C-alpha positions as CSV (number, residue, x, y, z in Angstrom):
1,M,141.1,-33.6,-180.0
2,A,144.5,-35.3,-180.4
3,D,147.5,-33.3,-181.6
4,K,148.2,-35.9,-184.3
5,P,145.9,-38.0,-186.6
6,S,145.0,-41.4,-185.3
7,R,145.3,-44.7,-187.2
8,A,142.3,-47.0,-186.9
9,L,141.8,-50.7,-186.6
10,V,138.3,-52.0,-186.9
11,L,137.6,-55.6,-185.8
12,F,134.2,-56.6,-187.3
13,G,132.6,-59.7,-185.8
14,D,130.0,-60.5,-188.4
15,G,127.1,-62.4,-186.8
16,L,128.9,-62.9,-183.5
17,A,127.1,-60.5,-181.1
18,R,124.7,-63.1,-179.7
19,F,127.5,-65.6,-178.9
20,I,129.6,-63.4,-176.5
21,D,129.5,-64.8,-173.0
22,S,131.2,-64.3,-169.6
23,S,134.3,-66.2,-170.7
24,H,135.3,-63.5,-173.3
25,V,137.0,-61.4,-170.7
26,H,139.1,-59.3,-173.1
27,L,136.0,-58.1,-174.9
28,H,134.4,-57.2,-171.6
29,S,137.6,-55.5,-170.5
30,L,137.6,-53.4,-173.6
31,A,134.0,-52.4,-173.1
32,S,134.7,-51.3,-169.5
33,A,137.6,-49.2,-170.7
34,G,136.0,-47.7,-173.8
35,F,132.9,-45.9,-175.2
36,C,130.1,-48.2,-176.2
37,G,126.7,-48.2,-178.0
38,F,124.8,-49.3,-181.0
39,L,124.9,-48.8,-184.8
40,S,121.4,-49.1,-186.3
41,L,120.9,-50.8,-189.6
42,P,118.1,-50.7,-192.3
43,N,115.8,-53.7,-192.6
44,S,116.9,-56.7,-194.6
45,P,115.4,-57.0,-198.1
46,P,113.2,-60.0,-198.6
47,S,114.8,-63.2,-199.7
48,E,118.3,-61.8,-199.1
49,S,121.0,-64.5,-199.2
50,K,123.7,-64.8,-196.5
51,D,126.4,-63.5,-198.9
52,E,124.2,-60.5,-199.9
53,R,123.6,-59.7,-196.2
54,I,127.3,-59.8,-195.4
55,V,128.2,-57.3,-198.2
56,R,125.2,-55.1,-197.7
57,E,125.8,-54.6,-194.0
58,F,129.5,-54.0,-194.5
59,A,128.6,-51.4,-197.2
60,V,126.2,-49.7,-194.8
61,L,129.0,-49.6,-192.2
62,L,131.2,-47.8,-194.8
63,D,128.4,-45.5,-195.9
64,A,128.7,-47.1,-199.3
65,Y,125.2,-48.6,-199.7
66,E,124.6,-46.6,-202.9
67,A,127.8,-48.2,-204.3
68,Y,126.5,-51.6,-203.3
69,L,123.3,-51.0,-205.2
70,N,125.3,-49.9,-208.2
71,M,127.4,-53.0,-208.0
72,S,124.3,-55.1,-208.0
73,E,123.0,-53.4,-211.2
74,Q,126.3,-53.1,-213.1
75,D,125.8,-56.4,-215.0
76,T,123.2,-54.5,-217.1
77,D,124.7,-51.0,-216.8
78,K,127.9,-50.3,-218.7
79,D,128.6,-47.2,-216.6
80,G,128.3,-49.2,-213.3
81,P,132.1,-49.5,-212.6
82,G,132.6,-45.8,-213.3
83,N,129.8,-44.9,-210.8
84,L,131.5,-47.0,-208.2
85,M,134.8,-45.3,-208.6
86,K,133.3,-41.9,-208.1
87,Q,132.2,-43.2,-204.6
88,S,135.6,-44.6,-203.6
89,L,136.7,-44.2,-200.0
90,P,139.9,-42.3,-201.0
91,D,137.8,-39.8,-203.0
92,R,135.3,-39.3,-200.2
93,F,137.7,-39.2,-197.3
94,M,140.7,-37.0,-198.4
95,G,142.8,-39.8,-199.8
96,M,142.3,-42.1,-196.9
97,K,144.4,-45.3,-197.3
98,A,142.1,-48.2,-196.3
99,A,142.5,-52.0,-196.4
100,V,140.3,-55.0,-195.6
101,L,141.0,-58.5,-194.5
102,S,138.3,-61.1,-195.0
103,K,137.8,-64.6,-196.3
104,N,134.5,-63.7,-198.0
105,S,135.1,-63.4,-201.7
106,S,132.0,-61.2,-202.3
107,L,133.0,-58.7,-199.6
108,K,136.5,-58.6,-201.0
109,S,135.2,-57.9,-204.5
110,F,132.9,-55.1,-203.4
111,S,135.7,-53.6,-201.2
112,A,138.1,-53.5,-204.1
113,K,135.6,-51.6,-206.2
114,I,135.2,-48.8,-203.7
115,G,138.9,-48.3,-203.3
116,L,140.0,-50.6,-200.4
117,H,143.2,-52.5,-200.7
118,I,142.6,-56.3,-200.3
119,L,145.0,-58.0,-197.9
120,Q,145.5,-61.7,-198.1
121,L,144.6,-63.5,-194.9
122,D,147.0,-66.3,-195.5
123,E,149.8,-63.9,-195.2
124,L,148.8,-62.7,-191.8
125,L,146.6,-65.3,-190.2
126,R,147.7,-68.9,-189.6
127,A,146.1,-70.6,-186.6
128,H,143.1,-69.5,-184.6
129,N,143.8,-71.7,-181.5
130,A,147.2,-70.6,-180.3
131,D,147.5,-67.6,-178.1
132,L,151.1,-67.0,-179.2
133,Q,150.1,-67.0,-182.8
134,V,147.3,-64.6,-182.1
135,N,149.8,-62.2,-180.5
136,V,151.9,-62.4,-183.7
137,E,148.8,-61.6,-185.8
138,A,148.0,-58.6,-183.6
139,L,151.6,-57.3,-184.2
140,E,151.1,-57.8,-187.9
141,L,147.9,-55.8,-187.9
142,L,149.4,-53.0,-186.0
143,K,152.4,-53.0,-188.3
144,L,150.1,-52.2,-191.2
145,L,149.2,-49.0,-189.4
146,G,152.8,-48.0,-188.7
147,F,153.0,-49.4,-185.2
148,Q,156.3,-51.3,-184.8
149,E,158.2,-52.4,-181.7
150,G,156.1,-50.1,-179.5
151,K,156.8,-47.1,-181.7
152,V,154.9,-45.0,-184.2
153,V,156.6,-44.8,-187.6
154,D,155.7,-42.2,-190.3
155,N,155.6,-44.5,-193.3
156,N,152.4,-46.3,-192.4
157,Q,150.8,-48.4,-195.2
158,F,147.3,-47.6,-194.2
159,D,145.2,-45.1,-192.2
160,V,142.5,-47.7,-191.4
161,V,142.3,-51.5,-191.5
162,F,139.0,-53.4,-191.4
163,F,139.3,-57.0,-190.3
164,H,136.1,-59.0,-191.1
165,V,135.7,-62.2,-189.0
166,G,132.7,-64.5,-188.8
167,S,129.6,-65.8,-190.7
168,G,131.0,-69.3,-190.9
169,E,134.0,-68.3,-193.0
170,K,135.8,-71.6,-192.3
171,V,134.3,-74.5,-194.2
172,N,133.9,-78.2,-193.5
173,S,133.2,-77.5,-189.9
174,N,130.3,-77.7,-187.5
175,E,128.7,-74.2,-187.5
176,S,128.4,-73.8,-183.8
177,K,132.0,-74.7,-183.3
178,V,133.1,-72.3,-186.1
179,I,131.2,-69.5,-184.4
180,A,132.6,-70.3,-181.0
181,A,136.1,-70.3,-182.5
182,D,135.5,-67.0,-184.2
183,V,134.4,-65.3,-181.0
184,E,137.3,-66.8,-179.1
185,Y,139.7,-65.6,-181.8
186,V,138.4,-62.0,-181.7
187,D,138.6,-62.0,-177.9
188,A,142.2,-63.2,-178.0
189,L,143.0,-60.7,-180.8
190,V,141.7,-57.8,-178.6
191,A,144.0,-59.0,-175.8
192,G,147.0,-59.0,-178.1
193,I,146.3,-55.5,-179.4
194,M,145.6,-54.0,-176.0
195,C,148.8,-55.6,-174.7
196,Q,150.7,-53.6,-177.3
197,A,148.8,-50.4,-176.7
198,Q,149.2,-50.0,-172.9
199,P,148.1,-46.6,-171.6
200,G,151.0,-44.2,-171.8
201,S,152.7,-46.0,-174.7
202,D,153.3,-44.2,-178.0
203,I,150.8,-46.6,-179.7
204,S,148.0,-46.0,-177.2
205,S,147.6,-42.3,-178.0
206,R,147.5,-42.9,-181.8
207,L,145.6,-46.2,-182.2
208,H,141.8,-45.8,-182.5
209,L,140.4,-49.3,-181.9
210,S,136.8,-50.2,-182.8
211,V,135.3,-53.6,-182.1
212,V,131.9,-54.0,-184.0
213,M,129.7,-57.1,-183.4
214,S,126.6,-57.7,-185.5
215,F,123.8,-60.1,-185.0
216,G,123.8,-61.4,-188.6
217,N,120.6,-63.0,-189.7
218,V,117.6,-61.8,-187.6
219,L,115.9,-64.5,-185.6
220,K,112.2,-64.7,-184.6
221,D,112.3,-63.0,-181.2
222,D,115.1,-60.5,-181.9
223,D,112.7,-57.6,-182.3
224,S,111.6,-57.9,-178.7
225,K,114.9,-59.1,-177.2
226,F,117.2,-56.5,-178.8
227,S,115.1,-53.4,-179.4
228,V,116.7,-50.0,-179.2
229,S,113.5,-48.1,-179.7
230,K,112.0,-46.2,-176.8
231,S,108.7,-47.8,-175.8
232,F,105.6,-46.1,-174.6
233,D,102.7,-47.3,-172.5
234,E,100.1,-48.6,-175.0
235,K,97.3,-47.1,-172.9
236,N,99.0,-43.7,-173.2
237,S,100.4,-44.1,-176.7
238,Y,99.3,-40.5,-177.5
239,L,102.2,-39.4,-175.3
240,S,104.6,-40.6,-178.0
241,T,103.7,-37.5,-180.1
242,L,105.2,-35.3,-177.3
243,F,108.6,-36.9,-177.7
244,P,111.0,-36.0,-180.5
245,S,112.2,-38.7,-183.0
246,Q,115.3,-40.5,-181.8
247,S,118.3,-39.2,-183.7
248,Y,119.2,-42.5,-185.4
249,T,115.9,-42.4,-187.2
250,M,116.7,-39.0,-188.8
251,K,119.0,-38.0,-191.7
252,G,119.4,-34.2,-191.4
253,E,115.9,-32.9,-190.8
254,S,114.1,-35.7,-192.6
255,P,113.0,-39.1,-191.2
256,R,114.9,-42.1,-192.6
257,K,112.7,-44.2,-194.8
258,D,114.0,-47.6,-193.6
259,V,115.2,-48.1,-190.0
260,R,115.4,-51.4,-188.1
261,H,114.7,-50.7,-184.5
262,H,116.2,-53.9,-183.2
263,S,119.3,-56.1,-183.6
264,P,121.8,-53.2,-184.1
265,M,125.5,-53.7,-184.3
266,L,127.3,-53.4,-181.0
267,I,130.3,-51.2,-180.9
268,A,133.1,-50.5,-178.4
269,Q,135.7,-47.9,-179.2
270,W,138.9,-47.1,-177.3
271,Q,141.8,-44.7,-177.7
272,H,143.8,-43.7,-174.7
273,G,143.3,-40.0,-173.9
274,V,140.9,-39.5,-176.8
275,T,137.7,-41.6,-176.5
276,R,135.5,-41.0,-173.5
277,K,134.7,-43.7,-170.9
278,D,131.1,-44.6,-170.1
279,N,129.7,-46.9,-167.4
280,A,129.4,-50.1,-169.5
281,E,131.2,-53.0,-167.9
282,K,130.3,-55.8,-170.3
283,F,130.3,-56.3,-174.0
284,S,126.6,-57.0,-174.2
285,F,123.4,-55.6,-175.6
286,E,121.9,-55.1,-172.1
287,D,124.9,-53.3,-170.7
288,F,125.3,-51.1,-173.7
289,K,121.6,-50.1,-173.6
290,E,121.7,-49.3,-169.9
291,Y,125.2,-47.7,-169.6
292,G,126.6,-47.1,-173.0
293,G,127.6,-43.5,-173.9
294,I,127.3,-43.7,-177.7
295,L,123.6,-44.6,-177.4
296,T,122.4,-45.4,-181.0
297,I,123.7,-43.8,-184.2
298,P,123.0,-44.9,-187.8
299,A,125.6,-47.4,-189.0
300,D,126.3,-45.3,-192.1
301,R,127.7,-42.6,-189.8
302,F,130.3,-44.9,-188.3
303,L,133.1,-44.3,-190.8
304,H,132.6,-40.6,-190.7
305,E,133.3,-40.7,-187.0
306,V,136.4,-42.8,-187.5
307,A,137.6,-40.6,-190.4
308,F,137.3,-37.6,-188.1
309,K,139.8,-39.2,-185.8
310,L,142.1,-39.7,-188.8
311,W,141.8,-36.1,-189.8
312,K,140.1,-37.2,-193.0
313,A,136.5,-35.9,-192.4
314,P,134.7,-33.1,-190.4
315,K,133.1,-34.0,-187.1
316,Y,129.8,-35.8,-187.4
317,G,127.2,-34.9,-184.7
318,A,127.9,-33.3,-181.3
Protein backbone atom coordinates (compact mmCIF):
# COMPACT_ATOMS: atom_id res chain seq x y z
CA MET A 1 0.00 0.00 0.00
CA ALA A 2 1.40 3.44 -0.94
CA ASP A 3 1.90 6.06 1.78
CA LYS A 4 -0.01 8.65 -0.28
CA PRO A 5 -3.09 8.38 -2.51
CA SER A 6 -2.46 7.72 -6.18
CA ARG A 7 -3.89 9.66 -9.11
CA ALA A 8 -5.19 7.61 -12.00
CA LEU A 9 -5.09 7.88 -15.75
CA VAL A 10 -7.23 5.39 -17.68
CA LEU A 11 -6.62 5.08 -21.42
CA PHE A 12 -9.58 3.23 -22.93
CA GLY A 13 -9.07 1.92 -26.46
CA ASP A 14 -12.65 1.21 -27.49
CA GLY A 15 -12.78 -1.59 -30.07
CA LEU A 16 -9.00 -1.58 -30.59
CA ALA A 17 -7.93 -4.84 -28.88
CA ARG A 18 -7.98 -7.01 -32.00
CA PHE A 19 -5.79 -4.55 -33.95
CA ILE A 20 -2.72 -4.49 -31.70
CA ASP A 21 0.29 -6.03 -33.43
CA SER A 22 4.04 -6.43 -32.98
CA SER A 23 4.72 -2.86 -34.12
CA HIS A 24 3.04 -1.38 -31.05
CA VAL A 25 6.15 -1.72 -28.93
CA HIS A 26 5.15 0.71 -26.19
CA LEU A 27 1.96 -1.18 -25.39
CA HIS A 28 3.97 -4.40 -25.20
CA SER A 29 6.56 -2.69 -23.00
CA LEU A 30 3.82 -1.57 -20.63
CA ALA A 31 2.42 -5.11 -20.48
CA SER A 32 5.86 -6.54 -19.69
CA ALA A 33 6.33 -4.04 -16.85
CA GLY A 34 2.82 -4.18 -15.44
CA PHE A 35 0.00 -6.36 -14.16
CA CYS A 36 -2.29 -7.74 -16.86
CA GLY A 37 -5.56 -9.59 -17.32
CA PHE A 38 -9.18 -9.41 -18.39
CA LEU A 39 -12.36 -7.54 -17.51
CA SER A 40 -15.44 -9.61 -18.33
CA LEU A 41 -18.54 -7.97 -19.78
CA PRO A 42 -22.22 -8.92 -19.93
CA ASN A 43 -23.71 -10.04 -23.22
CA SER A 44 -24.80 -7.39 -25.69
CA PRO A 45 -28.55 -6.75 -25.92
CA PRO A 46 -30.13 -7.72 -29.26
CA SER A 47 -30.20 -5.02 -31.94
CA GLU A 48 -27.88 -2.77 -29.95
CA SER A 49 -26.55 0.17 -31.94
CA LYS A 50 -22.86 1.07 -32.02
CA ASP A 51 -23.48 4.19 -29.95
CA GLU A 52 -25.47 2.23 -27.37
CA ARG A 53 -22.68 -0.34 -27.08
CA ILE A 54 -20.07 2.36 -26.52
CA VAL A 55 -22.02 3.97 -23.68
CA ARG A 56 -23.16 0.68 -22.13
CA GLU A 57 -19.66 -0.79 -21.96
CA PHE A 58 -18.24 2.43 -20.52
CA ALA A 59 -21.06 2.44 -17.96
CA VAL A 60 -20.20 -1.13 -16.96
CA LEU A 61 -16.54 -0.14 -16.61
CA LEU A 62 -17.62 2.57 -14.14
CA ASP A 63 -20.06 0.24 -12.34
CA ALA A 64 -22.82 2.58 -13.49
CA TYR A 65 -24.96 0.22 -15.56
CA GLU A 66 -28.02 0.96 -13.44
CA ALA A 67 -27.54 4.66 -14.15
CA TYR A 68 -27.27 3.85 -17.85
CA LEU A 69 -30.59 2.01 -17.73
CA ASN A 70 -32.17 4.93 -15.88
CA MET A 71 -30.89 7.31 -18.54
CA SER A 72 -32.46 5.17 -21.24
CA GLU A 73 -35.81 5.35 -19.45
CA GLN A 74 -35.76 8.96 -18.31
CA ASP A 75 -37.66 10.25 -21.36
CA THR A 76 -40.77 8.70 -19.83
CA ASP A 77 -39.74 9.05 -16.18
CA LYS A 78 -39.73 12.52 -14.65
CA ASP A 79 -37.65 11.27 -11.74
CA GLY A 80 -34.96 9.89 -14.02
CA PRO A 81 -32.37 12.70 -13.63
CA GLY A 82 -32.76 12.61 -9.85
CA ASN A 83 -32.10 8.89 -9.79
CA LEU A 84 -28.99 9.41 -11.87
CA MET A 85 -27.61 12.03 -9.48
CA LYS A 86 -27.97 9.65 -6.54
CA GLN A 87 -25.58 7.35 -8.38
CA SER A 88 -22.95 9.97 -9.21
CA LEU A 89 -19.30 8.98 -8.95
CA PRO A 90 -18.44 11.65 -6.35
CA ASP A 91 -21.30 10.40 -4.14
CA ARG A 92 -20.26 6.77 -4.46
CA PHE A 93 -16.50 7.26 -4.17
CA MET A 94 -15.89 9.75 -1.36
CA GLY A 95 -15.98 12.90 -3.46
CA MET A 96 -13.71 11.53 -6.17
CA LYS A 97 -12.96 14.17 -8.81
CA ALA A 98 -13.24 12.47 -12.20
CA ALA A 99 -13.08 13.68 -15.80
CA VAL A 100 -13.52 12.13 -19.23
CA LEU A 101 -12.19 12.99 -22.67
CA SER A 102 -14.05 11.61 -25.66
CA LYS A 103 -15.37 12.63 -29.04
CA ASN A 104 -18.49 10.51 -28.62
CA SER A 105 -21.39 12.83 -27.76
CA SER A 106 -23.55 10.07 -26.22
CA LEU A 107 -20.75 8.97 -23.93
CA LYS A 108 -20.09 12.57 -22.88
CA SER A 109 -23.77 13.14 -22.13
CA PHE A 110 -23.98 10.02 -20.00
CA SER A 111 -20.73 10.81 -18.19
CA ALA A 112 -21.92 14.29 -17.25
CA LYS A 113 -25.10 12.87 -15.73
CA ILE A 114 -23.14 10.59 -13.38
CA GLY A 115 -20.88 13.38 -12.17
CA LEU A 116 -17.84 13.34 -14.47
CA HIS A 117 -16.37 16.60 -15.69
CA ILE A 118 -16.34 16.73 -19.50
CA LEU A 119 -13.06 17.89 -20.98
CA GLN A 120 -12.92 19.26 -24.50
CA LEU A 121 -10.60 17.29 -26.73
CA ASP A 122 -9.86 20.27 -28.95
CA GLU A 123 -8.19 21.97 -26.02
CA LEU A 124 -5.77 19.10 -25.43
CA LEU A 125 -5.56 17.07 -28.63
CA ARG A 126 -4.42 18.49 -31.91
CA ALA A 127 -2.65 16.03 -34.23
CA HIS A 128 -2.50 12.25 -34.02
CA ASN A 129 0.47 11.76 -36.31
CA ALA A 130 3.27 13.78 -34.72
CA ASP A 131 5.31 12.19 -31.94
CA LEU A 132 6.27 15.58 -30.55
CA GLN A 133 2.61 16.59 -30.38
CA VAL A 134 1.67 13.33 -28.64
CA ASN A 135 4.33 14.06 -26.02
CA VAL A 136 2.74 17.46 -25.45
CA GLU A 137 -0.65 15.81 -25.06
CA ALA A 138 0.80 13.34 -22.54
CA LEU A 139 2.09 16.29 -20.51
CA GLU A 140 -1.33 17.94 -20.63
CA LEU A 141 -3.05 14.78 -19.39
CA LEU A 142 -0.59 14.44 -16.53
CA LYS A 143 -1.05 18.10 -15.64
CA LEU A 144 -4.77 17.47 -15.07
CA LEU A 145 -3.72 15.04 -12.32
CA GLY A 146 -1.27 17.47 -10.73
CA PHE A 147 1.93 16.18 -12.34
CA GLN A 148 3.94 19.12 -13.62
CA GLU A 149 7.59 19.40 -14.64
CA GLY A 150 8.34 16.03 -13.07
CA LYS A 151 6.85 17.03 -9.72
CA VAL A 152 3.64 16.25 -7.86
CA VAL A 153 1.63 19.33 -6.89
CA ASP A 154 -1.09 19.37 -4.25
CA ASN A 155 -3.76 21.30 -6.16
CA ASN A 156 -4.63 18.64 -8.73
CA GLN A 157 -7.81 19.23 -10.73
CA PHE A 158 -8.79 15.55 -10.83
CA ASP A 159 -8.19 12.27 -9.03
CA VAL A 160 -8.85 10.22 -12.17
CA VAL A 161 -9.05 11.02 -15.88
CA PHE A 162 -10.63 8.65 -18.42
CA PHE A 163 -9.49 9.07 -22.02
CA HIS A 164 -11.80 7.29 -24.48
CA VAL A 165 -10.22 6.61 -27.88
CA GLY A 166 -11.58 4.55 -30.75
CA SER A 167 -14.76 3.29 -32.40
CA GLY A 168 -14.22 5.37 -35.50
CA GLU A 169 -14.43 8.72 -33.77
CA LYS A 170 -12.84 10.58 -36.65
CA VAL A 171 -15.28 10.99 -39.56
CA ASN A 172 -14.83 11.14 -43.32
CA SER A 173 -12.07 8.53 -43.19
CA ASN A 174 -11.59 4.94 -44.24
CA GLU A 175 -12.48 2.84 -41.18
CA SER A 176 -9.40 0.60 -41.23
CA LYS A 177 -7.11 3.61 -41.48
CA VAL A 178 -8.96 5.29 -38.62
CA ILE A 179 -8.57 2.23 -36.39
CA ALA A 180 -4.88 1.89 -37.27
CA ALA A 181 -4.32 5.57 -36.45
CA ASP A 182 -6.13 5.18 -33.12
CA VAL A 183 -3.98 2.22 -32.04
CA GLU A 184 -0.81 4.03 -33.13
CA TYR A 185 -1.94 7.06 -31.17
CA VAL A 186 -2.57 5.12 -27.94
CA ASP A 187 0.79 3.39 -28.37
CA ALA A 188 2.57 6.74 -28.76
CA LEU A 189 0.63 8.23 -25.86
CA VAL A 190 1.73 5.37 -23.59
CA ALA A 191 5.33 6.10 -24.62
CA GLY A 192 4.93 9.79 -23.76
CA ILE A 193 3.41 9.05 -20.36
CA MET A 194 5.97 6.41 -19.41
CA CYS A 195 8.77 8.78 -20.41
CA GLN A 196 7.50 11.25 -17.81
CA ALA A 197 6.98 8.55 -15.15
CA GLN A 198 10.39 6.92 -15.09
CA PRO A 199 10.89 4.56 -12.12
CA GLY A 200 12.28 6.54 -9.22
CA SER A 201 10.68 9.82 -10.27
CA ASP A 202 8.11 11.59 -8.10
CA ILE A 203 5.44 10.89 -10.72
CA SER A 204 6.08 7.15 -11.00
CA SER A 205 5.10 6.40 -7.41
CA ARG A 206 1.86 8.40 -7.58
CA LEU A 207 0.58 7.78 -11.12
CA HIS A 208 -1.65 4.71 -11.46
CA LEU A 209 -1.88 4.00 -15.19
CA SER A 210 -4.48 1.65 -16.66
CA VAL A 211 -4.66 0.83 -20.37
CA VAL A 212 -7.93 -0.91 -21.24
CA MET A 213 -8.57 -2.30 -24.72
CA SER A 214 -11.98 -3.68 -25.71
CA PHE A 215 -12.99 -5.77 -28.72
CA GLY A 216 -16.00 -3.60 -29.51
CA ASN A 217 -18.60 -5.37 -31.62
CA VAL A 218 -18.37 -9.15 -31.26
CA LEU A 219 -17.56 -11.03 -34.47
CA LYS A 220 -18.61 -14.51 -35.59
CA ASP A 221 -15.66 -16.55 -34.26
CA ASP A 222 -14.83 -14.47 -31.18
CA ASP A 223 -16.50 -16.90 -28.78
CA SER A 224 -13.93 -19.58 -29.70
CA LYS A 225 -10.90 -17.33 -30.34
CA PHE A 226 -11.16 -15.16 -27.23
CA SER A 227 -12.75 -17.38 -24.58
CA VAL A 228 -11.77 -16.88 -20.93
CA SER A 229 -13.90 -19.76 -19.67
CA LYS A 230 -12.21 -22.93 -18.47
CA SER A 231 -13.03 -25.79 -20.83
CA PHE A 232 -13.65 -29.39 -19.90
CA ASP A 233 -13.37 -32.55 -21.91
CA GLU A 234 -16.85 -33.09 -23.37
CA LYS A 235 -16.51 -36.84 -22.74
CA ASN A 236 -15.96 -36.12 -19.05
CA SER A 237 -18.21 -33.08 -18.74
CA TYR A 238 -19.52 -34.40 -15.42
CA LEU A 239 -16.14 -33.38 -13.97
CA SER A 240 -17.14 -29.72 -14.34
CA THR A 241 -19.40 -30.10 -11.29
CA LEU A 242 -16.30 -30.75 -9.17
CA PHE A 243 -14.83 -27.35 -9.98
CA PRO A 244 -16.04 -24.14 -8.31
CA SER A 245 -17.49 -21.35 -10.43
CA GLN A 246 -14.89 -18.89 -11.67
CA SER A 247 -14.96 -15.73 -9.57
CA TYR A 248 -15.86 -13.42 -12.45
CA THR A 249 -19.15 -15.30 -12.83
CA MET A 250 -20.15 -14.54 -9.22
CA LYS A 251 -21.41 -11.46 -7.39
CA GLY A 252 -21.02 -12.12 -3.70
CA GLU A 253 -22.36 -15.64 -3.14
CA SER A 254 -24.77 -15.52 -6.09
CA PRO A 255 -24.05 -16.36 -9.73
CA ARG A 256 -24.22 -13.40 -12.10
CA LYS A 257 -27.22 -13.63 -14.39
CA ASP A 258 -25.55 -12.36 -17.54
CA VAL A 259 -21.87 -13.11 -18.21
CA ARG A 260 -20.12 -13.13 -21.56
CA HIS A 261 -17.39 -15.76 -21.42
CA HIS A 262 -15.45 -14.38 -24.35
CA SER A 263 -14.17 -11.11 -25.84
CA PRO A 264 -13.28 -9.47 -22.51
CA MET A 265 -11.58 -6.12 -22.15
CA LEU A 266 -7.80 -6.44 -21.95
CA ILE A 267 -6.19 -4.46 -19.14
CA ALA A 268 -2.60 -3.63 -18.21
CA GLN A 269 -1.93 -1.61 -15.04
CA TRP A 270 1.30 -0.02 -13.87
CA GLN A 271 2.44 2.04 -10.91
CA HIS A 272 6.06 1.88 -9.81
CA GLY A 273 6.41 0.19 -6.45
CA VAL A 274 2.66 -0.41 -6.12
CA THR A 275 1.34 -2.77 -8.80
CA ARG A 276 2.73 -6.25 -9.05
CA LYS A 277 4.52 -7.57 -12.13
CA ASP A 278 3.39 -10.78 -13.81
CA ASN A 279 4.98 -12.80 -16.59
CA ALA A 280 3.09 -11.27 -19.53
CA GLU A 281 5.42 -9.85 -22.18
CA LYS A 282 2.96 -8.78 -24.88
CA PHE A 283 -0.26 -6.79 -24.88
CA SER A 284 -2.31 -9.62 -26.35
CA PHE A 285 -5.19 -11.92 -25.43
CA GLU A 286 -2.99 -15.01 -25.67
CA ASP A 287 -0.22 -13.63 -23.46
CA PHE A 288 -2.64 -12.30 -20.84
CA LYS A 289 -4.47 -15.63 -20.70
CA GLU A 290 -1.26 -17.60 -20.30
CA TYR A 291 0.80 -15.28 -18.11
CA GLY A 292 -1.44 -12.49 -16.77
CA GLY A 293 -1.69 -12.03 -13.01
CA ILE A 294 -5.09 -10.34 -12.82
CA LEU A 295 -6.79 -13.31 -14.52
CA THR A 296 -10.46 -12.33 -15.10
CA ILE A 297 -12.56 -9.98 -12.98
CA PRO A 298 -15.96 -8.43 -13.78
CA ALA A 299 -15.58 -5.12 -15.57
CA ASP A 300 -17.87 -3.44 -13.04
CA ARG A 301 -15.23 -4.05 -10.33
CA PHE A 302 -12.53 -2.13 -12.23
CA LEU A 303 -13.29 1.33 -10.86
CA HIS A 304 -13.52 -0.03 -7.31
CA GLU A 305 -9.95 -1.32 -7.67
CA VAL A 306 -8.73 2.01 -9.05
CA ALA A 307 -10.60 3.99 -6.39
CA PHE A 308 -8.87 1.94 -3.70
CA LYS A 309 -5.51 3.18 -5.03
CA LEU A 310 -6.88 6.74 -4.78
CA TRP A 311 -7.99 6.13 -1.17
CA LYS A 312 -11.59 6.57 -2.30
CA ALA A 313 -12.91 3.03 -1.72
CA PRO A 314 -12.20 -0.09 0.37
CA LYS A 315 -10.24 -2.92 -1.18
CA TYR A 316 -12.17 -5.17 -3.55
CA GLY A 317 -11.23 -8.86 -3.52
CA ALA A 318 -7.99 -10.38 -2.21
